Rosetta silent file (secondary structure, phi, psi, omega in degrees, C-alpha in Angstrom):
SEQUENCE: MIATVLIIAFTIAIGGIISIFMTNLTTTQTGEAERASAGTSECAGAYIDAINVSTDTSGRDNILVHNPSKNAIYVTSIYDDLGNVNTSTLVGGPQDRLLPGEIKGISAINVPGANAKKLTLIGFCENTANTTNISISGTCPKGGSCWPK
SCORE:     score description
SCORE:     0.000 S_00000001
   1 L     0.000  -45.485  179.503   67.277  -77.300    9.876 S_00000001
   2 H   -65.004  -39.216  179.539   68.229  -75.550   13.163 S_00000001
   3 H   -63.621  -40.076  178.804   69.814  -72.687   11.206 S_00000001
   4 H   -64.032  -43.990  178.637   66.615  -72.157    9.211 S_00000001
   5 H   -63.161  -41.589  178.816   64.506  -72.047   12.405 S_00000001
   6 H   -64.966  -40.765  178.414   66.937  -69.557   13.986 S_00000001
   7 H   -63.405  -42.950  179.139   66.887  -67.305   10.906 S_00000001
   8 H   -64.401  -44.658  179.454   63.065  -67.307   10.890 S_00000001
   9 H   -63.238  -41.606  178.561   62.926  -66.571   14.660 S_00000001
  10 H   -63.498  -43.047  178.812   65.518  -63.794   14.284 S_00000001
  11 H   -62.569  -42.570  178.949   63.560  -62.229   11.379 S_00000001
  12 H   -65.667  -40.437  179.075   60.303  -62.304   13.381 S_00000001
  13 H   -63.990  -45.066  178.136   62.032  -60.709   16.400 S_00000001
  14 H   -62.000  -42.173  178.303   63.517  -57.900   14.275 S_00000001
  15 H   -60.911  -39.871  178.073   60.112  -57.322   12.660 S_00000001
  16 H   -64.736  -42.474  179.136   58.494  -57.029   16.111 S_00000001
  17 H   -63.621  -45.585  178.772   61.077  -54.490   17.299 S_00000001
  18 H   -63.143  -39.759  179.026   60.641  -52.377   14.160 S_00000001
  19 H   -61.385  -44.805  178.783   56.848  -52.571   14.528 S_00000001
  20 H   -63.764  -44.156  178.939   56.971  -51.270   18.120 S_00000001
  21 H   -60.491  -46.655 -178.488   59.365  -48.460   17.127 S_00000001
  22 H   -66.030  -36.040  177.785   57.187  -47.356   14.189 S_00000001
  23 H   -63.781  -45.045  178.634   54.024  -47.414   16.337 S_00000001
  24 H   -64.573  -42.070  179.516   55.644  -45.130   18.942 S_00000001
  25 H   -62.965  -45.589 -179.761   57.018  -42.803   16.259 S_00000001
  26 H   -63.558  -42.237  179.385   53.657  -42.525   14.514 S_00000001
  27 H   -63.141  -42.894  179.055   51.825  -41.843   17.793 S_00000001
  28 H   -63.420  -48.313 -178.746   54.299  -39.087   18.731 S_00000001
  29 H   -63.809  -39.901  179.408   54.129  -37.405   15.311 S_00000001
  30 H   -64.707  -42.247  178.838   50.324  -37.563   15.235 S_00000001
  31 H   -62.362  -42.583  178.691   50.084  -35.976   18.701 S_00000001
  32 H   -64.437  -42.063  178.959   52.392  -33.116   17.710 S_00000001
  33 H   -64.085  -39.621  178.677   50.412  -32.471   14.529 S_00000001
  34 H   -64.109  -43.388  179.315   47.138  -32.425   16.478 S_00000001
  35 H   -64.489  -41.612 -179.715   48.494  -29.891   19.000 S_00000001
  36 H   -64.804  -42.500 -179.683   49.854  -27.651   16.235 S_00000001
  37 H   -70.185  -32.028  176.996   46.595  -27.662   14.295 S_00000001
  38 H   -64.195  -42.386  178.809   44.611  -26.954   17.482 S_00000001
  39 H   -66.452  -39.146  179.432   46.732  -23.850   18.120 S_00000001
  40 H   -66.694  -45.048 -178.698   46.404  -22.671   14.527 S_00000001
  41 H   -70.150  -29.820  179.262   42.640  -23.081   14.414 S_00000001
  42 H   -65.296  -34.332 -178.181   42.251  -21.419   17.814 S_00000001
  43 L  -101.463   11.560 -174.422   43.914  -18.242   16.500 S_00000001
  44 L   -58.232  -38.648 -177.085   42.435  -18.408   12.993 S_00000001
  45 L   -97.754    6.988 -176.519   40.179  -15.356   13.430 S_00000001
  46 L   -76.223  141.292  173.998   42.527  -13.277   15.577 S_00000001
  47 L  -157.172  168.121  178.325   43.680   -9.862   14.413 S_00000001
  48 L  -100.924  124.578 -178.067   44.748   -6.511   15.826 S_00000001
  49 E  -100.108  109.623  175.599   42.075   -3.823   15.507 S_00000001
  50 E   -81.180  117.872 -176.529   43.505   -0.307   15.171 S_00000001
  51 E   -91.574  -43.394 -174.265   40.819    2.013   16.543 S_00000001
  52 E  -155.767  143.873  174.047   42.461    5.417   16.437 S_00000001
  53 E  -123.360  126.564  178.576   45.775    7.076   15.591 S_00000001
  54 E  -139.656  157.289  179.073   46.547   10.486   17.075 S_00000001
  55 E  -115.607  130.318  179.313   49.628   12.664   17.519 S_00000001
  56 L   -87.423 -179.522 -175.307   50.301   14.452   20.790 S_00000001
  57 L   -66.107  -21.476  179.754   52.007   17.843   21.197 S_00000001
  58 L   -87.720   -0.573  179.887   55.469   16.259   21.494 S_00000001
  59 L    90.987   -0.270  178.731   55.110   14.555   18.075 S_00000001
  60 E   -80.756  133.898  178.224   54.621   11.100   19.535 S_00000001
  61 E   -87.722  139.873  177.944   51.952    9.038   17.830 S_00000001
  62 E  -119.895  121.542 -177.111   49.438    7.241   19.995 S_00000001
  63 E  -114.240  120.936  178.773   47.663    4.278   18.464 S_00000001
  64 E   -90.821  122.180 -177.100   44.633    2.869   20.241 S_00000001
  65 E  -121.280  152.926 -177.812   44.300   -0.883   19.603 S_00000001
  66 E  -128.124  143.906  175.482   41.620   -3.426   20.449 S_00000001
  67 L  -106.670   98.556 -179.450   41.801   -7.203   20.806 S_00000001
  68 L   -84.335   -2.205 -175.355   38.533   -8.594   19.396 S_00000001
  69 L   -84.652  178.403  179.262   39.693  -12.227   19.576 S_00000001
  70 L   -93.921   -1.928 -178.820   39.160  -14.872   22.256 S_00000001
  71 L  -119.334  157.710  174.443   42.898  -15.221   22.925 S_00000001
  72 L   -67.276  143.702  176.240   45.524  -12.881   24.320 S_00000001
  73 E  -128.123  157.641  177.776   47.519  -11.066   21.640 S_00000001
  74 E  -124.487  135.026  174.055   50.818   -9.208   21.631 S_00000001
  75 E  -100.074  121.303 -175.061   51.682   -6.261   19.361 S_00000001
  76 E  -106.492  -27.350  178.361   55.392   -6.448   18.550 S_00000001
  77 E  -158.148  162.094 -179.249   55.955   -3.827   15.839 S_00000001
  78 E  -134.499  138.083  173.565   54.361   -1.104   13.762 S_00000001
  79 E  -147.303  160.797  176.687   55.300    0.095   10.286 S_00000001
  80 E  -116.774  176.661 -176.470   53.876    2.245    7.522 S_00000001
  81 L   -73.584   -4.196  177.243   54.001    1.997    3.731 S_00000001
  82 L   -94.047   -3.797  179.125   56.927    4.472    3.623 S_00000001
  83 L    97.023    0.731  176.320   59.225    2.091    5.501 S_00000001
  84 L   -71.271  128.804 -177.146   59.062    3.798    8.892 S_00000001
  85 E  -125.792  144.161  176.764   59.298    1.085   11.561 S_00000001
  86 E  -144.528  130.405  172.104   58.842    1.251   15.305 S_00000001
  87 E   -73.892  127.560 -172.161   59.008   -1.493   17.906 S_00000001
  88 L   -71.918  152.296  172.201   55.795   -1.009   19.771 S_00000001
  89 E  -131.211  101.334  176.752   55.479   -0.013   23.377 S_00000001
  90 E   -70.428  146.495  174.893   52.061   -0.729   24.757 S_00000001
  91 L   -62.209  118.985 -174.432   51.051    1.449   27.641 S_00000001
  92 L   115.885   -3.613  176.351   52.006   -0.862   30.481 S_00000001
  93 E   125.978  155.263  178.037   55.281   -2.102   28.989 S_00000001
  94 L   -63.478  140.682  179.987   56.780   -3.472   25.771 S_00000001
  95 L    53.962   26.495  174.167   54.993   -6.511   24.420 S_00000001
  96 L   -65.131  134.849 -174.155   52.442   -6.201   27.180 S_00000001
  97 L   -81.105  150.099  173.325   49.654   -8.503   26.170 S_00000001
  98 E   -99.491  119.935  177.972   46.157   -7.469   25.268 S_00000001
  99 L   -74.990  163.243  179.338   43.603   -9.738   26.858 S_00000001
 100 L   -54.315  128.328  178.670   40.444  -10.697   24.925 S_00000001
 101 L    81.138   -3.393 -175.081   38.246   -7.622   24.426 S_00000001
 102 L   -80.786  149.265  175.828   40.849   -5.259   25.903 S_00000001
 103 E  -121.187  130.728  178.075   41.710   -1.808   24.491 S_00000001
 104 E  -140.678  162.964  176.189   45.146   -0.231   25.078 S_00000001
 105 E   -98.713  148.249  175.108   47.260    2.559   23.704 S_00000001
 106 E  -120.215  132.837  175.092   50.563    2.149   21.884 S_00000001
 107 E   -96.811  132.914  179.860   53.148    4.922   21.800 S_00000001
 108 E  -137.819  155.302  177.925   55.139    5.192   18.565 S_00000001
 109 E  -114.664  124.526  177.145   57.614    7.675   17.139 S_00000001
 110 L    59.396   23.727  175.447   57.246    8.854   13.510 S_00000001
 111 L  -132.095  115.847    4.650   54.886    6.016   12.630 S_00000001
 112 L   -81.732  152.280  176.049   52.881    6.676   10.574 S_00000001
 113 L   -67.862  164.744 -175.419   54.948    9.182    8.617 S_00000001
 114 L   -58.173  -35.169 -177.875   53.331   12.413    7.405 S_00000001
 115 L  -103.274   12.122 -178.397   52.802   11.091    3.852 S_00000001
 116 L   -68.242  150.593  179.444   51.983    7.492    4.775 S_00000001
 117 L  -115.428   -6.635 -179.370   48.867    5.866    3.329 S_00000001
 118 E  -158.738  140.321  177.533   48.697    2.761    5.505 S_00000001
 119 E  -116.177  133.776  179.974   49.724    1.671    8.980 S_00000001
 120 E  -123.336  133.772  177.038   50.339   -2.015    9.770 S_00000001
 121 E  -110.878  133.619 -178.452   50.548   -3.572   13.227 S_00000001
 122 E  -118.240  143.205  177.739   52.282   -6.949   13.637 S_00000001
 123 E  -167.478 -158.506  177.236   52.029   -9.321   16.577 S_00000001
 124 E  -146.664  156.881  179.971   51.089  -12.810   17.579 S_00000001
 125 E  -100.613  130.619  177.822   48.205  -14.709   19.103 S_00000001
 126 L   -87.766  126.719 -179.857   48.817  -16.735   22.233 S_00000001
 127 L  -111.468  152.380 -176.220   47.097  -20.117   22.069 S_00000001
 128 L   -78.303   -9.975  179.291   46.136  -22.423   24.894 S_00000001
 129 L   -77.538   -3.914 -179.875   47.495  -25.511   23.118 S_00000001
 130 L    57.895   38.814  174.500   51.001  -24.300   24.069 S_00000001
 131 L  -104.157 -170.357  178.231   52.253  -24.606   20.500 S_00000001
 132 L   -59.488  135.988  178.791   54.059  -21.995   18.452 S_00000001
 133 L   -67.341  145.588 -174.163   52.348  -18.622   18.669 S_00000001
 134 E   -95.196  128.751  178.884   50.506  -17.627   15.494 S_00000001
 135 E   -68.930  138.285  177.725   51.489  -14.406   13.680 S_00000001
 136 E  -137.703  167.609  178.582   48.695  -11.879   13.248 S_00000001
 137 E  -151.184  172.795  174.632   48.390   -8.331   11.960 S_00000001
 138 E  -151.972  152.620 -179.511   46.065   -5.391   11.646 S_00000001
 139 E  -130.658  159.052  175.135   45.972   -2.393    9.323 S_00000001
 140 E  -137.275  104.455 -179.405   44.712    1.150    9.311 S_00000001
 141 E   -81.193  149.928  176.488   44.366    2.703    5.823 S_00000001
 142 L   -61.141  133.685 -177.692   44.557    6.453    5.280 S_00000001
 143 L    94.385  -12.298  178.246   41.025    7.796    5.177 S_00000001
 144 L   -75.278  169.017 -177.557   39.772    4.988    7.413 S_00000001
 145 L   -65.139  -19.096 -178.958   37.991    5.703   10.685 S_00000001
 146 L   -86.926  -15.881 -173.297   41.236    4.929   12.568 S_00000001
 147 L   -79.275  142.781  179.074   43.391    7.428   10.652 S_00000001
 148 L   -62.771  140.714 -179.821   44.112   10.880   12.142 S_00000001
 149 L   -84.717    0.000    0.000   42.031   13.649   10.625 S_00000001
């Protein structure tokens, strides 16, 4: 009789411990998911707007970019459809951030190439939820208003 009561009490105690552990685990996981989705939705409409591409007398390409989003963005690289790649250097330093509404120039070498038909800018959106930054991009097709004449 005493053994049966002890087994029942032991089972109830183990069940209580597992219940507390699962409640804490679920609360932690739910909080992380909420923060991640907040950061993703905050940057959902962010993109890099290429305004103009021009080449100076030294052959260096200058790409004027605009941040139309509500969050700061960073431009990390530029490439064209021919495979030419350049790590971007915003005027003001590499990976210098563009604040909301800001326009800055990017200096690039040989991007876009002479026969390229499209320029792509890659970067990320900084979100206030302090979660993983969201990847964003922008393009400039040949013949578009941003492409050199």
